[in-house]
FINU-205857 format. One record per atom (N, C-alpha, C, CB): residue number from 1; z, x, y. Coordinates in steps of 0.1 Angstrom, whole numbers, plus 5000, padded with zeros to 4 digits. Glycine has a CB too. Layout:
// FINU-205857
> NUM	Z	X	Y
...
END
This chain:
// FINU-205857
> 1	0696	6804	8644
> 1	0682	6810	8645
> 1	0672	6799	8648
> 1	0679	6817	8632
> 2	0674	6787	8642
> 2	0665	6776	8644
> 2	0665	6772	8659
> 2	0669	6764	8635
> 3	0677	6772	8665
> 3	0678	6768	8679
> 3	0670	6778	8688
> 3	0692	6767	8683
> 4	0671	6791	8685
> 4	0664	6801	8693
> 4	0649	6800	8691
> 4	0669	6815	8689
> 5	0645	6797	8678
> 5	0631	6795	8675
> 5	0625	6783	8683
> 5	0629	6794	8660
> 6	0632	6772	8683
> 6	0628	6760	8690
> 6	0627	6763	8705
> 6	0638	6749	8687
> 7	0636	6771	8710
> 7	0636	6774	8725
> 7	0623	6782	8728
> 7	0648	6782	8729
> 8	0620	6792	8720
> 8	0608	6800	8723
> 8	0595	6791	8721
> 8	0607	6812	8714
> 9	0595	6783	8712
> 9	0584	6774	8710
> 9	0582	6765	8722
> 9	0585	6765	8697
> 10	0593	6759	8727
> 10	0592	6751	8739
> 10	0588	6759	8751
> 10	0605	6744	8742
> 11	0594	6771	8753
> 11	0590	6779	8764
> 11	0575	6783	8764
> 11	0599	6792	8764
> 12	0570	6786	8752
> 12	0556	6790	8751
> 12	0547	6778	8754
> 12	0553	6795	8736
> 13	0551	6766	8749
> 13	0544	6754	8753
> 13	0544	6751	8768
> 13	0549	6742	8745
> 14	0556	6753	8774
> 14	0557	6751	8788
> 14	0548	6761	8796
> 14	0571	6753	8793
> 15	0548	6773	8792
> 15	0540	6783	8798
> 15	0525	6780	8797
> 15	0542	6797	8793
> 16	0521	6775	8785
> 16	0507	6771	8783
> 16	0504	6759	8791
> 16	0505	6768	8768
> 17	0513	6750	8792
> 17	0510	6738	8801
> 17	0509	6742	8815
> 17	0522	6728	8799
> 18	0517	6751	8820
> 18	0516	6755	8834
> 18	0503	6763	8836
> 18	0528	6764	8838
> 19	0499	6771	8827
> 19	0487	6779	8828
> 19	0475	6769	8829
> 19	0485	6788	8816
> 20	0475	6759	8820
> 20	0464	6749	8821
> 20	0464	6742	8834
> 20	0466	6738	8809
> 21	0476	6738	8839
> 21	0476	6731	8853
> 21	0471	6740	8863
> 21	0491	6727	8856
> 22	0474	6753	8863
> 22	0470	6763	8873
> 22	0454	6764	8872
> 22	0476	6777	8871
> 23	0449	6764	8860
> 23	0434	6765	8858
> 23	0427	6752	8864
> 23	0431	6766	8844
> 24	0433	6741	8861
> 24	0428	6728	8866
> 24	0428	6728	8882
> 24	0436	6716	8861
> 25	0439	6733	8887
> 25	0440	6733	8902
> 25	0429	6742	8908
> 25	0454	6737	8907
> 26	0427	6754	8902
> 26	0417	6763	8906
> 26	0403	6757	8906
> 26	0418	6776	8898
> 27	0400	6750	8895
> 27	0387	6743	8894
> 27	0386	6733	8905
> 27	0385	6737	8880
> 28	0396	6725	8907
> 28	0396	6715	8917
> 28	0394	6721	8931
> 28	0409	6707	8917
> 29	0400	6732	8934
> 29	0398	6738	8947
> 29	0383	6743	8948
> 29	0407	6751	8948
> 30	0378	6748	8938
> 30	0363	6752	8938
> 30	0354	6740	8941
> 30	0359	6759	8925
> 31	0357	6729	8934
> 31	0349	6717	8936
> 31	0351	6712	8951
> 31	0353	6706	8926
> 32	0363	6712	8955
> 32	0366	6708	8969
> 32	0359	6717	8979
> 32	0381	6707	8972
> 33	0359	6730	8976
> 33	0352	6739	8985
> 33	0337	6736	8986
> 33	0354	6754	8980
> 34	0331	6733	8975
> 34	0317	6729	8975
> 34	0315	6716	8983
> 34	0312	6727	8961
> 35	0324	6706	8981
> 35	0322	6693	8988
> 35	0325	6694	9003
> 35	0332	6683	8982
> 36	0335	6702	9007
> 36	0337	6703	9021
> 36	0326	6711	9028
> 36	0350	6711	9023
> 37	0319	6719	9021
> 37	0308	6727	9028
> 37	0294	6721	9025
> 37	0309	6741	9024
> 38	0293	6711	9017
> 38	0280	6706	9012
> 38	0271	6701	9024
> 38	0282	6695	9002
> 39	0277	6696	9035
> 39	0270	6690	9046
> 39	0266	6701	9056
> 39	0277	6679	9052
> 40	0270	6713	9054
> 40	0268	6723	9064
> 40	0253	6728	9064
> 40	0277	6735	9061
> 41	0248	6729	9076
> 41	0234	6733	9077
> 41	0231	6747	9073
> 41	0229	6731	9092
> 42	0242	6755	9072
> 42	0240	6769	9068
> 42	0243	6771	9053
> 42	0249	6778	9077
> 43	0244	6760	9045
> 43	0248	6761	9032
> 43	0239	6770	9023
> 43	0249	6747	9026
> 44	0227	6772	9027
> 44	0218	6781	9019
> 44	0220	6795	9022
> 44	0203	6777	9022
> 45	0227	6798	9033
> 45	0230	6812	9036
> 45	0243	6816	9029
> 45	0231	6814	9051
> 46	0244	6829	9027
> 46	0256	6834	9021
> 46	0267	6834	9031
> 46	0254	6849	9016
> 47	0279	6828	9027
> 47	0290	6826	9036
> 47	0300	6837	9033
> 47	0297	6813	9034
> 48	0305	6843	9044
> 48	0316	6853	9043
> 48	0329	6846	9046
> 48	0313	6865	9052
> 49	0338	6847	9037
> 49	0351	6841	9040
> 49	0359	6848	9050
> 49	0359	6840	9027
> 50	0362	6841	9061
> 50	0370	6847	9072
> 50	0383	6838	9072
> 50	0363	6847	9085
> 51	0394	6844	9076
> 51	0406	6836	9077
> 51	0411	6837	9091
> 51	0416	6840	9067
> 52	0418	6826	9095
> 52	0423	6825	9108
> 52	0437	6819	9107
> 52	0414	6816	9118
> 53	0447	6826	9112
> 53	0461	6821	9112
> 53	0463	6811	9123
> 53	0471	6833	9114
> 54	0471	6801	9120
> 54	0474	6790	9129
> 54	0489	6788	9130
> 54	0467	6776	9124
> 55	0494	6789	9142
> 55	0508	6787	9145
> 55	0510	6779	9158
> 55	0515	6801	9147
> 56	0511	6766	9156
> 56	0511	6757	9168
> 56	0524	6759	9176
> 56	0510	6742	9163
> 57	0523	6758	9189
> 57	0535	6760	9197
> 57	0544	6747	9198
> 57	0530	6763	9212
> 58	0539	6736	9192
> 58	0547	6724	9192
> 58	0557	6723	9181
> 58	0537	6712	9190
> 59	0557	6732	9172
> 59	0568	6733	9161
> 59	0575	6746	9162
> 59	0562	6730	9147
> 60	0585	6748	9153
> 60	0592	6761	9153
> 60	0583	6773	9151
> 60	0603	6760	9142
> 61	0586	6784	9157
> 61	0578	6796	9155
> 61	0582	6802	9141
> 61	0580	6806	9166
> 62	0572	6808	9135
> 62	0575	6815	9122
> 62	0585	6826	9125
> 62	0562	6821	9116
> 63	0595	6827	9116
> 63	0605	6838	9119
> 63	0604	6850	9109
> 63	0619	6832	9117
> 64	0594	6849	9101
> 64	0591	6860	9092
> 64	0576	6863	9093
> 64	0595	6858	9077
> 65	0570	6871	9085
> 65	0556	6875	9085
> 65	0548	6865	9077
> 65	0554	6889	9079
> 66	0545	6854	9084
> 66	0536	6843	9078
> 66	0530	6835	9089
> 66	0543	6835	9067
> 67	0520	6827	9086
> 67	0514	6818	9095
> 67	0518	6804	9090
> 67	0498	6819	9096
> 68	0519	6794	9099
> 68	0521	6780	9095
> 68	0510	6775	9086
> 68	0524	6771	9107
> 69	0498	6780	9090
> 69	0486	6776	9082
> 69	0476	6787	9083
> 69	0480	6762	9087
> 70	0466	6787	9074
> 70	0455	6796	9074
> 70	0443	6788	9072
> 70	0457	6808	9064
> 71	0433	6790	9080
> 71	0420	6784	9078
> 71	0410	6794	9072
> 71	0414	6779	9092
> 72	0404	6790	9061
> 72	0395	6799	9053
> 72	0385	6790	9045
> 72	0403	6809	9044
> 73	0373	6793	9046
> 73	0363	6787	9037
> 73	0362	6771	9039
> 73	0365	6790	9023
> 74	0364	6766	9051
> 74	0364	6752	9053
> 74	0376	6744	9049
> 74	0352	6746	9045
> 75	0387	6752	9046
> 75	0400	6746	9042
> 75	0411	6750	9051
> 75	0403	6749	9027
> 76	0421	6742	9052
> 76	0433	6746	9059
> 76	0444	6746	9048
> 76	0437	6736	9070
> 77	0451	6758	9047
> 77	0462	6759	9037
> 77	0475	6761	9045
> 77	0460	6772	9028
> 78	0484	6752	9043
> 78	0497	6753	9051
> 78	0508	6760	9043
> 78	0502	6739	9056
> 79	0516	6766	9050
> 79	0529	6772	9044
> 79	0538	6760	9041
> 79	0536	6782	9053
> 80	0548	6762	9033
> 80	0558	6752	9031
> 80	0565	6748	9044
> 80	0568	6756	9020
> 81	0566	6735	9047
> 81	0572	6731	9059
> 81	0585	6724	9056
> 81	0563	6721	9067
> 82	0596	6730	9061
> 82	0609	6724	9060
> 82	0611	6714	9071
> 82	0620	6734	9059
> 83	0623	6707	9071
> 83	0626	6697	9081
> 83	0633	6703	9093
> 83	0635	6686	9075
> 84	0626	6714	9099
> 84	0632	6720	9111
> 84	0626	6715	9123
> 84	0630	6735	9110
> 85	0634	6714	9134
> 85	0629	6711	9147
> 85	0624	6723	9153
> 85	0640	6704	9156
> 86	0620	6723	9166
> 86	0614	6734	9173
> 86	0624	6746	9174
> 86	0610	6730	9186
> 87	0637	6744	9172
> 87	0647	6754	9174
> 87	0652	6759	9160
> 87	0659	6749	9182
> 88	0645	6757	9150
> 88	0649	6761	9136
> 88	0661	6754	9131
> 88	0651	6776	9136
> 89	0664	6742	9135
> 89	0675	6735	9131
> 89	0671	6723	9123
> 89	0684	6729	9143
> 90	0678	6720	9112
> 90	0675	6708	9104
> 90	0678	6696	9112
> 90	0683	6708	9091
> 91	0669	6686	9111
> 91	0670	6673	9119
> 91	0682	6665	9114
> 91	0658	6665	9117
> 92	0686	6666	9101
> 92	0697	6659	9096
> 92	0699	6663	9082
> 92	0696	6643	9097
> 93	0709	6657	9075
> 93	0710	6659	9061
> 93	0707	6646	9054
> 93	0725	6664	9057
> 94	0697	6639	9059
> 94	0692	6626	9053
> 94	0678	6628	9048
> 94	0693	6615	9064
> 95	0675	6624	9036
> 95	0662	6627	9030
> 95	0651	6619	9038
> 95	0662	6622	9016
> 96	0653	6607	9043
> 96	0643	6600	9050
> 96	0639	6607	9063
> 96	0647	6586	9053
> 97	0650	6611	9071
> 97	0647	6618	9083
> 97	0641	6632	9081
> 97	0661	6620	9091
> 98	0645	6639	9071
> 98	0639	6652	9068
> 98	0624	6650	9064
> 98	0647	6659	9057
> 99	0622	6640	9056
> 99	0608	6638	9052
> 99	0599	6635	9064
> 99	0607	6626	9042
> 100	0603	6627	9073
> 100	0596	6624	9085
> 100	0593	6637	9093
> 100	0603	6613	9094
> 101	0603	6645	9095
> 101	0602	6657	9102
> 101	0592	6667	9095
> 101	0615	6665	9103
> 102	0592	6667	9082
> 102	0583	6676	9075
> 102	0568	6671	9077
> 102	0586	6676	9060
> 103	0566	6658	9076
> 103	0553	6652	9078
> 103	0548	6654	9093
> 103	0552	6637	9075
> 104	0557	6653	9102
> 104	0554	6656	9116
> 104	0550	6671	9118
> 104	0565	6652	9126
> 105	0557	6680	9112
> 105	0554	6694	9113
> 105	0540	6697	9107
> 105	0565	6703	9106
> 106	0537	6690	9095
> 106	0524	6692	9089
> 106	0513	6686	9098
> 106	0524	6685	9075
> 107	0516	6674	9103
> 107	0506	6668	9112
> 107	0503	6677	9124
> 107	0512	6654	9117
> 108	0513	6682	9131
> 108	0511	6691	9142
> 108	0503	6704	9138
> 108	0524	6695	9149
> 109	0506	6709	9127
> 109	0500	6721	9122
> 109	0485	6719	9119
> 109	0506	6727	9109
> 110	0482	6708	9112
> 110	0468	6704	9109
> 110	0460	6701	9122
> 110	0468	6692	9100
> 111	0466	6694	9131
> 111	0459	6691	9144
> 111	0456	6704	9151
> 111	0468	6682	9153
> 112	0465	6714	9151
> 112	0463	6726	9158
> 112	0451	6734	9151
> 112	0475	6735	9157
> 113	0448	6731	9138
> 113	0438	6737	9131
> 113	0425	6729	9132
> 113	0442	6738	9116
> 114	0425	6718	9139
> 114	0413	6709	9140
> 114	0411	6700	9128
> 114	0401	6718	9142
> 115	0422	6696	9122
> 115	0422	6688	9110
> 115	0432	6677	9112
> 115	0424	6696	9097
> 116	0435	6669	9102
> 116	0445	6659	9103
> 116	0450	6655	9089
> 116	0439	6646	9110
> 117	0460	6647	9088
> 117	0465	6642	9075
> 117	0455	6635	9067
> 117	0478	6634	9078
> 118	0445	6629	9074
> 118	0434	6622	9067
> 118	0425	6631	9059
> 118	0426	6614	9077
> 119	0426	6644	9063
> 119	0418	6654	9056
> 119	0425	6661	9044
> 119	0413	6664	9066
> 120	0437	6657	9042
> 120	0445	6664	9031
> 120	0440	6660	9018
> 120	0460	6661	9033
> 121	0438	6670	9009
> 121	0433	6667	8995
> 121	0444	6670	8985
> 121	0421	6675	8993
> 122	0454	6678	8988
> 122	0464	6682	8978
> 122	0477	6685	8985
> 122	0459	6694	8970
> 123	0488	6680	8980
> 123	0501	6682	8985
> 123	0510	6688	8974
> 123	0508	6669	8990
> 124	0517	6699	8977
> 124	0527	6704	8968
> 124	0540	6702	8975
> 124	0525	6720	8966
> 125	0549	6694	8967
> 125	0562	6690	8973
> 125	0573	6696	8965
> 125	0563	6675	8973
> 126	0584	6699	8972
> 126	0596	6703	8966
> 126	0608	6694	8971
> 126	0599	6718	8969
> 127	0615	6688	8962
> 127	0626	6680	8965
> 127	0639	6686	8959
> 127	0624	6665	8960
> 128	0650	6685	8966
> 128	0662	6690	8961
> 128	0667	6683	8949
> 128	0673	6690	8972
> 129	0665	6669	8948
> 129	0670	6661	8937
> 129	0659	6651	8934
> 129	0683	6654	8941
> 130	0659	6647	8921
> 130	0650	6637	8916
> 130	0653	6623	8923
> 130	0651	6635	8901
> 131	0665	6620	8926
> 131	0668	6607	8932
> 131	0662	6606	8946
> 131	0683	6606	8934
> 132	0656	6616	8952
> 132	0650	6615	8965
> 132	0635	6611	8964
> 132	0650	6629	8972
> 133	0630	6610	8952
> 133	0616	6608	8950
> 133	0611	6594	8956
> 133	0612	6608	8936
> 134	0619	6584	8954
> 134	0616	6571	8959
> 134	0614	6570	8974
> 134	0626	6560	8954
> 135	0624	6576	8981
> 135	0623	6577	8996
> 135	0612	6585	9000
> 135	0637	6582	9002
> 136	0610	6597	8994
> 136	0598	6605	8997
> 136	0585	6598	8995
> 136	0598	6617	8987
> 137	0584	6590	8985
> 137	0572	6582	8982
> 137	0570	6571	8993
> 137	0572	6575	8969
> 138	0581	6565	8998
> 138	0580	6555	9008
> 138	0575	6561	9021
> 138	0593	6548	9010
> 139	0580	6573	9025
> 139	0576	6580	9037
> 139	0562	6585	9035
> 139	0586	6592	9040
> 140	0559	6590	9024
> 140	0545	6594	9021
> 140	0535	6584	9024
> 140	0544	6598	9006
> 141	0538	6571	9020
> 141	0528	6560	9023
> 141	0527	6556	9038
> 141	0532	6548	9015
> 142	0536	6561	9046
> 142	0535	6559	9060
> 142	0525	6569	9066
> 142	0549	6560	9067
> 143	0523	6580	9060
> 143	0515	6590	9065
> 143	0501	6592	9058
> 143	0522	6604	9065
> 144	0501	6588	9045
> 144	0488	6589	9038
> 144	0484	6575	9034
> 144	0490	6598	9026
> 145	0471	6573	9033
> 145	0465	6560	9028
> 145	0455	6563	9017
> 145	0458	6553	9041
> 146	0451	6553	9010
> 146	0441	6554	8999
> 146	0428	6558	9004
> 146	0440	6542	8991
> 147	0421	6567	8998
> 147	0425	6574	8985
> 147	0436	6585	8989
> 147	0413	6580	8978
> 148	0447	6584	8982
> 148	0458	6594	8984
> 148	0454	6608	8980
> 148	0470	6589	8977
> 149	0460	6618	8986
> 149	0457	6631	8982
> 149	0464	6633	8968
> 149	0463	6642	8992
> 150	0459	6643	8960
> 150	0465	6647	8948
> 150	0478	6653	8952
> 150	0456	6657	8939
> 151	0488	6653	8942
> 151	0501	6659	8946
> 151	0508	6663	8933
> 151	0509	6650	8954
> 152	0517	6673	8935
> 152	0526	6677	8925
> 152	0540	6678	8932
> 152	0522	6691	8919
> 153	0550	6674	8925
> 153	0563	6674	8931
> 153	0573	6681	8921
> 153	0568	6660	8934
> 154	0580	6691	8926
> 154	0589	6699	8918
> 154	0603	6696	8923
> 154	0585	6714	8918
> 155	0613	6696	8915
> 155	0627	6695	8919
> 155	0633	6708	8918
> 155	0634	6684	8910
> 156	0640	6712	8929
> 156	0645	6726	8930
> 156	0658	6725	8939
> 156	0635	6736	8935
> 157	0669	6731	8935
> 157	0680	6732	8944
> 157	0679	6744	8952
> 157	0694	6733	8935
> 158	0675	6742	8965
> 158	0672	6753	8974
> 158	0684	6761	8978
> 158	0666	6747	8987
> 159	0696	6756	8976
> 159	0708	6763	8979
> 159	0712	6762	8994
> 159	0707	6777	8975
> 160	0705	6755	9002
> 160	0708	6753	9016
> 160	0707	6738	9019
> 160	0700	6762	9025
> 161	0704	6735	9032
> 161	0703	6721	9037
> 161	0689	6715	9035
> 161	0707	6721	9051
> 162	0680	6723	9029
> 162	0667	6718	9026
> 162	0667	6707	9015
> 162	0657	6729	9022
> 163	0663	6695	9019
> 163	0661	6684	9009
> 163	0647	6682	9005
> 163	0667	6671	9015
> 164	0638	6687	9013
> 164	0623	6685	9010
> 164	0616	6696	9018
> 164	0619	6671	9015
> 165	0605	6701	9011
> 165	0596	6710	9017
> 165	0582	6707	9011
> 165	0600	6725	9014
> 166	0572	6707	9020
> 166	0558	6703	9016
> 166	0548	6714	9021
> 166	0554	6690	9020
> 167	0538	6716	9013
> 167	0526	6724	9018
> 167	0514	6716	9014
> 167	0526	6739	9012
> 168	0503	6717	9021
> 168	0491	6710	9019
> 168	0479	6718	9019
> 168	0490	6698	9028
> 169	0468	6713	9013
> 169	0455	6718	9014
> 169	0447	6707	9020
> 169	0449	6724	9001
> 170	0439	6710	9031
> 170	0431	6700	9038
> 170	0417	6706	9040
> 170	0437	6696	9051
> 171	0407	6697	9040
> 171	0394	6701	9044
> 171	0394	6702	9059
> 171	0383	6691	9039
> 172	0387	6711	9065
> 172	0386	6713	9079
> 172	0379	6702	9086
> 172	0380	6727	9083
> 173	0385	6692	9092
> 173	0379	6682	9100
> 173	0368	6674	9092
> 173	0374	6687	9112
> 174	0370	6672	9079
> 174	0359	6665	9072
> 174	0358	6650	9075
> 174	0361	6667	9057
> 175	0369	6644	9079
> 175	0369	6630	9082
> 175	0366	6622	9070
> 175	0358	6627	9092
> 176	0370	6627	9058
> 176	0366	6620	9045
> 176	0373	6606	9044
> 176	0370	6628	9034
> 177	0385	6604	9050
> 177	0392	6592	9049
> 177	0391	6583	9061
> 177	0407	6594	9046
> 178	0383	6587	9071
> 178	0382	6579	9083
> 178	0372	6568	9083
> 178	0379	6589	9095
END
C-alpha cells in the first residue's frame, strides 16, 4: 500500500509540475506576442487573428490533414518535422544526419513563411534516446546562435526510424537576432 501511495503522490507532483510548465509557456507566448507586435504601426487598433497555412514545395508534402506551419498573430508555429527528404524517406538512421535534415526542413518552412531560424523563440524537441542529446546540441549550435531560443526536449521511443523531431515557434520576420 505504501508503494501505491508513493506512486500516486509522485504522479500528482508530476501532473502539477507539467501544469505549471504549461502555464509558464502560455505566459511566455503572450509576452512574445506583445513583443513581436510592439513595433507595428497598427498596434492601437484591434487586431483580428487570422491564420495562414504554409506548405513549402521544397520539402515533403503533408500526407495527412495538417500544415507544415501556420502563421497567426505575428508568429509562425511549425508542425513537428521529422528527418524526411522530399520523398517521405528518412535520410539515414544516424542522429547527426537526421538532425541536420530536421533543421533544414524547419529552415525551408520558416523561409516560406517569411521568417528564419534567427526568428525562432522556442523549440520543442523529441529524441528517441537520451544518448542522442549531445549530438543534437552540437547540431543545434550550427543552426542557432546566442541568444539561443528557449527549448524543451523530451525522450520518446517513436517506434519507427524517427530519432529526432522538432517543432518551433518563431516571430514573423522580426530580425531579433540579426
